[in-house]
C-alpha positions, 0 to 999 in steps of 0.5 A: 535555529536549523530545522532538524532532519531525519538521520539518513545516509548520503546514498539515501538522500541522493536517491530521494532527491532524484525521485522527487525531482523526477516526480515534480518535473513530471507533474503538470499544472493542469493535474496531468502527468508527463509519463514519458519523462517520469518513465525515463527515471522509473526503472522497471524490472521484468518478471523472472521465472528463475529465482532471484534472492530465493523468489521467482516471479511471473505476470498474470493478466486479469483484464487486457482491455484496461491493462490490469495485471499483477506480478506473483512472487513465489518463494522458490523453497517455501516452508512446509504447510500453507502459504498465506497470500498477500495482495499488494498495492504499490505507492506513488500518490495514485499517479506514479510507479508500477508493480514492475518498478524496481524498488517495489519489485525488490520490496515484494521479493523481500516480503515473499521470502521473509514471511514466506508468502505468495505476493500478488503485486497489483498493476492498477490504473493510475490517476489522473487518466483513471480517477477514483474509484478506478484503482479500488475497482481494480483491486477488488477485481484482482481479488475476485479473479484470484478467488474464482481461479485456480492459480493459487490453490489455497486462498483461506488466508489472504492479506491485503497490503499496501504502502502510502496510496497503496495503503489507502487502496488496500483499506478501501478494497478491504471495505468492499471485500466484505460485501463482494462475492470473492469465491474462495478468497478470504481476507484475513488481515490488512497491512497499511504501511504509512497509508495516504489519507487526507482532509481539507484542513492540514494536520499538525504533522503535515504543517510541522514536517512539510518538506521532509522526504516525500512529505511536501504538502503542495505535492500531496494536494496535487495528488489528491486533485488528480485522483479525486472525482471531479468536484470532490474535495479532500473530505471525500470519504476516499481521502478522509475515511472517518471525516465529515463526508464519510459513511465509514461508521456505517460500514464497520458493523462486523467483518472488517479484518484485523489491521496493522498500521505502520507509522513513521516518526518523520512522516508528515502523514503520521497524524492522519494514520493515527486518527485512522487507527483511532477510527478503526478502534472505535468501530471494534477493529483489532488494530496493531500500530507499528511505530518507527520513530526514525522513519521517513515516508517510504523508508521501506524501499531503501534496504540500506535503512535498518527499519526497512528490514524491521518492517518486513519482520513485523509484517511477518510476525503480524501475518503469522499471529493472525494465521495462528488466531484463525487456526484456533477452534472457535468456542461454542 
């Protein structure tokens, strides 16, 4: 019997084939990346101070010595009142893509316009040249730079967000944010879009959906080997956040932000994402799970898919609900 496949337009299938071919061709057996080859296929979008689809963009340098910067997406006609800030981390298995990659520029533009919000998309350092915890360090440093600067006047409601590997980064930055001095930056929520977590033993969904779009188990294993500290396995707390090698249970006494986790029905990583939700709930975190039964991994970068628009609407709803909760007076 033929294996069921996700319902995707031909255009989407062709783009997926091109992206995965470029990724796999760029992956070397020694765990390094042929960046010259991958960059031939990774279309970059420059910043534009003139609004495109209602959003202007500008790049801001945080640390030139490590090429750490972020792209700020600003709605051209913001709604009256306070705008939330979304600090965003792109996906790509910790090793690929950029804040300037065309699909991520377009996705952050849609977020900024729809929520509406100021979106700071972080250009963090990539593996394997910069292994864990380099991307986590970059994320917290951008948050600190914003909190201690005057680029954004109101940082009372900052949301950390990211997809796939970026969702993993957003989680770890959220953990560290509770213990760091961040100036005016107040983390109000976390949006983890199909976050990339792992473990030494393959999950049932990883085995069942191996080979689905962006869901090849061998590719996952290569990405973890390239990202993890030398000598660490996939039960390290960076990958398996509530696993045997994690101290996460000791880090959730209080203050971890309300979290939205997005799960796709055709995503090989879905079991780990649901286990992540269960771990957060066990530790008293307010968790909202958004299910997309027909969604593949990375569905949000394909605007021709209806769920890509539904996700942006759901994120907007989560952000506004969270802001409403925080604006209510606290009973004494």
